[in-house]
C-alpha positions in Angstrom: 4.5 -1.8 4.5 1.8 0.8 4.1 1.1 3.6 1.6 2.4 7.1 2.5 1.3 10.3 0.8 3.8 12.6 2.5 7.0 10.8 3.6 8.7 14.0 4.8 5.8 14.8 7.1 5.7 11.3 8.4 9.4 11.2 9.0 9.2 14.6 10.8 6.5 13.1 13.0 8.6 10.1 13.8 11.5 12.3 14.8 9.3 14.4 17.1 7.8 11.4 18.8 11.3 9.9 19.4 12.5 13.2 20.8 9.4 13.3 23.1 9.9 9.7 24.2 13.6 10.3 24.9 12.8 13.4 27.0 10.3 11.3 29.0 12.8 8.4 29.4 15.6 10.7 30.6 13.5 11.6 33.6 13.4 7.9 34.4 17.1 7.4 33.9 16.5 5.2 30.9 18.5 5.3 27.7 15.5 5.3 25.4 15.8 5.3 21.6 18.2 6.2 18.9 17.0 7.2 15.4 19.7 7.2 12.7 19.8 7.3 9.0 22.2 6.3 6.1 22.0 7.1 2.4 22.6 4.3 -0.1 21.8 4.0 -3.7 19.8 7.2 -3.8 17.6 6.1 -0.9 17.6 7.0 2.8 17.4 4.1 5.2 16.4 4.7 8.8 17.0 2.7 12.0 15.1 3.1 15.2 16.8 1.3 18.0 15.9 0.7 21.6 19.1 1.4 23.6 17.7 -0.4 26.6 16.7 -3.6 24.9 18.8 -3.7 21.7 15.8 -4.1 19.5 15.6 -2.2 16.2 13.3 -1.5 13.3 14.7 -0.5 9.9 12.7 1.3 7.3 12.7 3.5 4.2 10.2 5.2 1.9 9.9 3.7 -1.6 7.5 4.2 -4.4 4.9 5.8 -2.2 5.2 3.2 0.6 6.7 2.9 4.0 8.7 -0.3 4.1 10.0 -1.7 7.4 11.6 -4.9 8.6 13.9 -6.1 11.4 17.0 -5.6 9.4 18.2 -3.2 6.7 19.0 -6.1 4.4 15.3 -7.2 4.5 14.2 -3.7 3.7 16.6 -3.5 0.7 15.4 -6.9 -0.6 11.8 -5.9 -0.4 12.5 -2.7 -2.3 14.5 -4.6 -4.9 11.8 -7.2 -5.4 9.2 -4.4 -5.9 11.3 -2.5 -8.3 12.0 -5.6 -10.4 8.3 -6.2 -10.8 8.4 -9.5 -8.8 5.6 -9.2 -6.3 3.5 -11.6 -4.3 0.8 -11.4 -7.1 3.4 -13.0 -9.4 4.7 -15.5 -7.0 3.9 -19.1 -8.0 3.5 -20.1 -4.4 1.0 -17.3 -3.8 -0.9 -18.0 -6.9 -1.1 -21.7 -6.0 -2.4 -20.8 -2.6 -5.3 -18.9 -4.2 -6.5 -22.0 -6.1 
């Protein structure tokens, strides 16, 4: 998770980088990467998947932040926690660790 001031520009950059990596990988006969998106609940969720290794990263932009995780469910949960006001600063476990 990190702060993003221009999500559209960052997403455009990701798309260009993936296209460049795929062009490079085609020359090596590698399957490279797949970038896809799905809209849900008024938010766009993205998945970047390595077609060679089956690894993926899921992410979205929420409240001025780039939020990523290994699965979309974890990204959705993170966004829900933030929107509900429940953050680490309010977590009893986190507060206890500060003492």
